[in-house]
N, C-alpha and C positions, 0 to 999 in steps of 0.2 A: 183107678187105684193102682199104685205101683207094687209089683210083687218081685219075686226072684231075689237075687243076691245083690245087696248094696255093698259096693266095694269101698265106700268112704269118700271123703272130700280130698281128692288127690290134687296137689298143686301141679299146674301144667302150663306150658306156653300155648296160648290159644293160636289157632291158625288164622290166616286172612279169611274174612267172611265174604262169601259171594255177594255181589252188589244187589241181587234180588232179594236177599234175606233182610229181616228187620235190622239186625246188628250191622249188616253191610250198608244200610241206608243212613245210619246215624254217624254224627261226628264223634271223634274219640271221647270227648268229655261226656256227652250224653250216653254213649255206650258204656263208659265206666260207671255212670250213675245207675243204669238199669242192671248192670252185672253186680252191683253192690246190694241189690234187693234180694229178699227171700233167703232160701236155704240151698246151698250147693249140694248136689248129689252126683254120685257116679255109680252106674249099674252095669251088669254084665249083659252080653248079647242075649236076646230072647226075653228080656224083661219088658213087660208092658209099662209104658209111662202114663198112658191114658187108656181108659177102658170104655168102649161103646156103652151108652145108656147110663153111665154113672152120673150122679148128681153131685158135682163138685164146683168150687168157686175159685180155683187157682188156675194160673197160666204157667207155661213152661217156656223158658228161653234156652235153646240148645247151645251150649258152649263149644263142645267138641263131640259131635254125634253124627250118626247115620241111622235113620229110622224109617220104618214102613208105616204107611197109613192104610188101614183096612177096615172094611165094614161087612156085616153079615148080609147075605142075599136071602131071598125068600125061601130058597131050598136049604138054608142052613150053612152053606159054604161061605168062606171068606173071600171077598173080592179086594184085590190090592188097588187102592185108589191113587196113591201118590207116594212120593219119597220126601222126607224132610231132613235137612242137613244142618251142620254147624251154622249158627246165626239165626236160624228160623225161630219164630214164635209159634207155639202150638197151644190149642185149647182156648183161644181167645173168644170164639163164638159162643160156646157154652157159658163161659165165665161172665161175659158182658151181657148176654141175653137172659141168663138164668135158666137155660134149657139143658136137658141131658146131653151128654157127649154124643156126637154124631158118628164117631169112628174110634177105633182102637189104634194107638200109636205104639209100636214095638221097636226096641233097640235092635239094630242089625249087628252092631259092634259094641265094644265097651264104650259107653257114652256118658258124658258129664253134662249137667244142665242145672239151671236155677229154677226152683219151685217158688213162685211168687203168688201169694194170696191176694184176693181182690182188694182187701182193705189197704194193701200197699200199692197195688197196680193202678187203681183208679186215681189216687192222689198224684202218683207219678205222672200219669198222662195229663192231668189237669195242670200240673206245675211245669211240664215240659211239652209245650205244644208241638215242637218239632218231632218229638217221639210219637205223639198222637197222630200227626200227619203221616209218619212212616208206617204206623200200624194200619192206617186207612189205605195207604198205597199198597201194602202187602196184601191186604184182603182183596182190593180191587184187581191186582195182578192175578191172584188165584182165580177169581171169578172170570176174568178175561181168558185165562188159560183154559179153564173148564169149558167155556163157550166155544173157544177155538177148537178144542179137542172134539167136541160134539160135531161141529161142522166138518172138520177134517175126516172124522171117522165115517161120516155119512157120504163122503165124496171119494174116498180112496179104498182100493182093495186091501185085503189083509196083509199082503206082502209089503205094500208101501207103508201101511200103518205100523207094521213091525219095524221096518227100517227107520221110521220116524222116532219110535220109542227108543230103539237101541242107540240111534245117533244122539238123541237128547241125553240119555243116561250116560253114554260114554263121554259126552262133552262136559256134563256137570259133575259126574262122579267116577270118571274113568281113572284107571291106574296104568301108566305106561309099562309095557312089557316088551321083550325083544320082538315078539310077533306082531304087536300092534297095541291096542288099548283094551285092557280087560275091564269089564263093568265092575265098579267098586262096590256093588251090592249083589248079594247072592239071591237070585230069583228062580223059583220053580217055573215049569212051563205053564202051570195053572195060573200063577201070578202074572206072568207075561201075557197070557191070554186075556186076563182081566184088564191089564193096562191097555191092551189093544182093542178091547171090546169085541173079542173074537171067540169062537168056539175053540176048545183045545185042539181038536183034530185039524182045524183050519190053521191054527198057529203052528202046529207041527209041520204041516205041508209047507207053509211059508218059510219056516226055519230051514227045512231041507233045501229049498230053492236058494236061499241065501248062502248056505254052505256050498252047494254045487257051483254057485257063481264065484266062489272064493272070497266072499265078502266077510264071512264070520267063521269062527271055529268054536265048537261047543264041547262041553264035558258036563259032568254032574254039577248042576247049579253053577256053571261057569260059562261065560260067553266072552270071547275075544273078538273085537272088531279088527279085521285084518286090513281092510282098506277104508279108512274113515271117509275120505273124500268121495269115493265111489258110492258108499252107503248113503251119504248125504245127498248125492245126486239122485239116487233112486228114491230117496225120501221126499224129494222135491222141496228141500230146505234151502 
C-alpha cells in the first residue's frame, strides 16, 4: 500500500529504458499501450510503492524511478534484495499468483509510475503476446540473476563480492562525477552488507581494503568508484 506524499501526475519526458527492463524490451507501440493503462502517480523519496505481506492485485510499471526492494529477516531487520529502475515491472508475482507481496518496494528518489489493476493487466497480456513474452523474459532474467548471485557468493570472498555489487550498481545506476562514478542510489552499510550476503563487520573490512587500494571513496551514504576498470577486474567481471 502506498503511503507518504503523492506529488501528483507530473508531465515529464521519459528517459531511455534499460534493455533489461520490461519497457526496454517492448517496441514503441506496445510500450505506449502499456503506459496508457492504469493511473499515473508520482511520489516522494521514502514512499513505499508496495508493502511486504499486503494482499493486492495491481502491478506497477516504473516510468521514471529508482527504488529499493527489501524484505524482513527473521530477526526483524530489513534486508535489501535488489534495486528497480525506470522501465521495470514490479508486483507481478503477487498479482498473477494471488499471493501476498514478497517484499517492500520503496522510492529512493521522486518517482513516477503507473498503477495497473489486474482486470486491465491480464487482458493487456492476452491481447499483446509480445508483452507477455517480455514479462516472462523479465521474470526469467531475475531468477537467473538470483541463481548466479547465490553461486557467486558461495565462491568469492567478501571483498570480491563487494566489488561485484559496486561495479554492477555503478554500471546500471552510476552518476558521472569528476572523481569517477558515484552510485546513483544511497545505501547504508547494512544495506550493502545485505546485497553482498555478508556480515556488516566483514563488509566494513572489505570497504576499508577497497579504499586503501584507491578503488573507491566513501562518505555518509555515498560511494564513488574511482577506478571502474580496476574494480571490475577485482570483481572478476
